[in-house]
C-alpha positions in Angstrom: 11.1 -3.1 -1.1 11.2 -3.9 2.6 14.8 -2.7 2.9 13.9 0.5 0.9 11.0 1.3 3.2 13.0 0.7 6.4 16.0 2.7 5.1 13.9 5.6 3.9 11.2 6.0 6.6 12.3 4.2 9.7 15.8 3.4 10.6 19.2 4.5 9.4 20.9 1.4 10.8 19.0 -1.5 9.3 21.5 -4.0 10.7 20.2 -3.3 14.2 16.7 -4.6 13.5 15.9 -8.1 14.7 13.7 -9.1 11.8 13.4 -12.6 10.4 13.0 -11.4 6.9 16.4 -9.6 7.2 18.2 -12.6 8.8 17.4 -14.6 5.7 19.6 -12.3 3.6 23.4 -12.4 3.6 25.4 -9.4 4.8 26.8 -9.0 1.3 23.4 -8.9 -0.3 22.0 -6.5 2.3 25.1 -4.2 1.8 24.7 -4.1 -2.0 21.0 -3.3 -1.9 21.4 -0.7 0.8 24.1 1.1 -1.1 21.9 1.2 -4.2 19.0 2.7 -2.1 21.1 5.2 -0.3 23.0 6.4 -3.4 19.7 6.3 -5.5 21.7 4.6 -8.2 19.3 2.7 -10.6 16.7 2.9 -7.8 13.9 5.3 -8.9 11.3 6.4 -6.4 7.8 4.8 -6.5 4.5 5.8 -4.9 2.7 2.6 -5.7 0.3 1.2 -3.0 1.2 -2.3 -4.3 4.8 -1.9 -3.2 3.6 -1.0 0.4 1.6 -4.2 0.4 4.6 -6.1 -0.7 6.7 -4.6 2.1 4.2 -5.4 4.8 3.7 -8.9 3.5 7.4 -9.5 3.6 7.8 -7.9 7.1 5.3 -10.3 8.5 6.9 -13.3 6.8 3.8 -14.0 4.8 5.2 -13.6 1.3 8.9 -12.6 0.8 9.1 -13.4 -2.9 6.3 -13.1 -5.4 6.0 -15.7 -8.2 2.9 -14.1 -9.8 1.3 -10.6 -9.9 -0.3 -9.5 -6.7 0.7 -12.6 -4.7 2.1 -10.7 -1.6 -1.1 -8.6 -1.4 -3.5 -11.5 -1.8 -1.7 -13.6 0.8 -1.6 -10.6 3.2 -5.4 -10.2 2.8 -5.9 -13.9 3.4 -3.9 -13.7 6.6 -6.2 -11.2 8.3 -8.1 -12.4 11.4 -10.6 -9.4 11.3 -10.7 -9.2 15.1 -9.7 -5.5 15.4 -10.8 -2.1 14.4 -7.4 -0.6 15.4 -5.2 1.0 12.8 -1.7 2.6 12.4 -1.2 6.3 11.7 0.2 8.0 8.6 1.9 11.4 8.4 0.1 13.8 6.1 2.2 16.5 4.7 0.9 19.5 2.8 3.5 20.7 0.2 2.2 23.7 -1.7 -1.0 22.4 -3.2 0.0 18.7 -3.0 -1.0 16.4 -0.1 1.7 13.8 0.4 1.5 10.7 2.7 4.5 9.6 4.7 4.1 6.0 6.0 6.9 6.3 8.6 4.5 6.1 11.6 2.8 3.0 10.1 6.1 1.2 9.6 7.3 2.0 13.1 4.0 0.9 14.6 4.2 -2.4 12.7 7.8 -2.9 13.9 6.6 -2.3 17.5 3.8 -4.9 17.2 6.2 -7.4 15.6 8.6 -6.9 18.5 5.7 -7.5 21.0 5.0 -10.8 19.1 1.6 -9.7 17.9 0.2 -12.2 15.4 0.6 -11.6 11.6 -3.2 -11.9 11.3 -3.7 -9.1 13.8 -1.1 -6.8 12.2 -2.5 -7.5 8.7 -6.0 -6.5 9.9 -4.6 -3.4 11.5 -2.7 -2.5 8.3 -5.8 -2.9 6.2 -7.8 -0.7 8.6 -5.0 1.9 8.3 -5.4 2.1 4.5 -9.1 2.6 4.8 -8.6 5.3 7.4 -6.0 7.0 5.2 -8.5 7.0 2.2 -11.2 8.5 4.4 -8.9 11.2 5.8 -7.7 12.2 2.3 -11.3 12.4 1.0 -12.4 14.5 3.9 -9.4 16.8 3.3 -10.2 17.2 -0.4 -13.8 17.8 0.4 -13.1 20.6 2.8 -10.6 22.3 0.5 -12.3 21.8 -2.9 -15.9 20.9 -2.1 -15.5 17.5 -3.8 -18.0 14.8 -2.8 -17.6 12.1 -5.4 -15.0 9.4 -4.9 -13.7 7.0 -7.5 -11.9 3.9 -6.2 -9.6 2.4 -8.8 -6.2 0.7 -9.0 -5.0 -2.9 -8.3 -5.3 -2.6 -4.5 -9.1 -2.4 -4.9 -9.2 -6.0 -6.0 -8.8 -6.6 -2.3 -12.3 -7.4 -1.2 -11.9 -6.2 2.4 -10.3 -2.9 1.4 -12.9 -2.2 -1.2 -16.0 -3.1 0.9 -14.8 -1.3 4.0 -13.7 1.8 2.1 -17.1 2.0 0.4 -18.9 1.5 3.7 -16.9 4.2 5.5 -17.1 6.7 2.7 -20.8 6.3 2.2 -21.4 6.6 5.9 -19.5 9.9 5.7 -21.8 11.2 3.0 -19.6 10.6 -0.1 -20.9 9.3 -3.4 -18.7 6.4 -4.3 -17.8 4.9 -7.7 -16.1 1.6 -8.1 -15.4 -1.0 -10.8 -18.1 -3.5 -11.5 -17.6 -4.6 -15.1 -14.0 -3.6 -15.8 -11.1 -4.8 -13.5 -9.5 -2.0 -11.5 -5.9 -3.3 -12.1 -3.8 -3.5 -15.2 -6.6 -5.4 -17.0 -8.6 -2.2 -17.0 -5.7 -0.3 -18.5 -5.2 -3.0 -21.2 -8.9 -2.7 -22.1 -8.6 1.0 -22.4 -5.6 0.7 -24.6 -7.4 -1.8 -26.9 -10.4 0.6 -27.2 -8.1 3.5 -28.1 -6.2 1.4 -30.6 -9.5 0.2 -32.2 -10.7 3.8 -32.6 -7.4 4.8 -34.2 -7.6 1.9 -36.7 -11.2 2.7 -37.5 -10.3 6.3 -38.4 -7.4 5.4 -40.7 
């Protein structure tokens, strides 16, 4: 995922980057993966927030290989030092009636901080603040265009306590009505529960 983000949003010549996570991979392995990414052969696009967390965690050397679900994101949250309110930028692109988010400025900002030897804890904090800022910006945009004032926070990334609590605080301060999970988990566990409920209804009606 790290190679994919770097190749897609930041640099055409990955080999020129002086990153520890890349030095740990052989030239042959790098070449194979980059060819797959650039040819798009057996490499479908993904918009998952979890994959962005995986990428950032690997870039900072926090978790380069997950052995259980959500490991990279959890370890990235634990690495935060919480000493900054700074954040990285995103590029917001309006395509017809669809608002898309390009993380290129975020990745480049992170690479700049890594080059300046900023601590992983500082960069992790700045990254988390960036996601909160992105959420707030999108909600403001939707509110101005559609008059929407209710926000539902769901998905596996909202198991992250810092991300959830700070998003709620910022949104409520901006006048939004916020809904979030309290009894059902926001990740795949919630989907599984929904599937079980639907299956139960189908069986009852047979």
